[in-house]
C-alpha positions in Angstrom: -28.3 4.0 3.7 -27.0 0.5 4.4 -23.8 0.0 6.6 -23.2 -3.4 4.7 -20.9 -3.3 1.6 -22.1 -5.0 -1.2 -19.3 -7.6 -2.8 -18.2 -5.1 -5.5 -17.7 -2.6 -2.9 -16.0 -5.2 -0.6 -13.5 -5.9 -3.7 -12.8 -2.1 -4.2 -12.1 -1.9 -0.5 -9.9 -4.7 -0.4 -7.9 -3.6 -3.3 -7.4 0.1 -1.5 -6.1 -1.7 1.7 -3.9 -3.9 -0.6 -2.6 -0.7 -2.4 -2.1 1.2 0.6 -0.4 -1.8 2.5 1.9 -2.3 -0.6 3.1 1.3 -0.7 4.0 1.2 3.1 5.7 -2.0 2.7 8.0 -1.0 -0.1 8.8 2.2 1.8 9.8 0.1 4.9 11.5 -2.5 2.5 13.5 0.4 1.0 14.2 1.8 4.2 15.6 -1.3 5.7 17.8 -1.6 2.7 19.1 1.7 3.1 20.0 1.2 6.5 22.1 -2.0 5.6 24.0 0.2 2.8 24.4 2.8 4.9 26.1 0.4 7.5 28.0 -1.7 5.1 29.4 1.5 3.1 27.7 1.4 -0.3 28.3 3.7 -3.0 26.9 7.1 -3.1 24.7 6.4 -6.1 23.0 3.5 -4.5 22.4 5.5 -1.4 20.5 8.2 -3.4 18.6 5.6 -5.4 17.3 4.0 -2.2 16.8 7.4 -0.5 14.7 8.6 -3.5 12.7 5.2 -3.2 11.9 5.8 0.4 10.7 9.1 -0.3 8.5 8.2 -3.1 7.0 5.2 -1.3 6.3 7.2 1.6 5.0 10.1 -0.2 2.5 7.6 -2.1 1.3 6.0 0.8 0.4 9.4 2.4 -1.2 10.6 -0.7 -3.2 7.5 -1.3 -4.5 7.1 2.4 -5.5 10.7 2.3 -7.4 10.8 -0.8 -8.9 7.6 -0.4 -12.8 7.2 -1.1 -15.2 5.0 0.6 -16.3 2.4 -1.5 -20.0 2.6 -0.6 -20.6 6.4 -0.8 -17.5 7.9 -2.6 -16.9 10.3 -0.1 -13.1 11.0 1.0 -12.0 9.1 4.1 -9.3 11.8 5.1 -6.6 10.3 7.5 -6.9 7.8 10.0 -5.5 8.4 13.4 -4.8 4.6 13.6 -4.1 2.1 11.1 -4.5 2.8 7.0 -8.3 3.4 7.2 -10.7 4.8 9.6 -13.0 2.2 11.2 -16.1 3.6 9.7 -16.8 6.3 6.6 -17.7 9.6 8.3 -20.7 10.1 5.8 -22.7 7.0 5.1 -21.1 5.1 8.3 -20.1 1.7 6.7 -17.6 -0.3 8.3 -14.2 -0.2 6.7 -12.3 -2.6 9.1 
C-alpha cells in the first residue's frame, strides 16, 4: 500500500485535524472564560453553563481523537501520545503529519 495520500484523503485528514483543533480550542476558550467569570464573581447559572461547555468540549475532543480513522485505510488511529494525531497510521503506515 502507498504511503502517500490522494487529494481526497488529504482533504479528509485536513477536516479531521480542523475538527479536533476546533474541539480543543473551544474547550480552552470556555475554560478561560470560566476562569474570568470565577475571578470577577459571575452568577451561578453562568458558571454552570460555562462548566458544562468545558466538559462537553473536552469530551468531544477526546472521543473524536480516540475514534478517528485513517483517511487511507480506514483503520482506527487511537490516541496519540503527542499531538492531536499519531505521526503514522499503525495499519498502513501512511504519514499523518
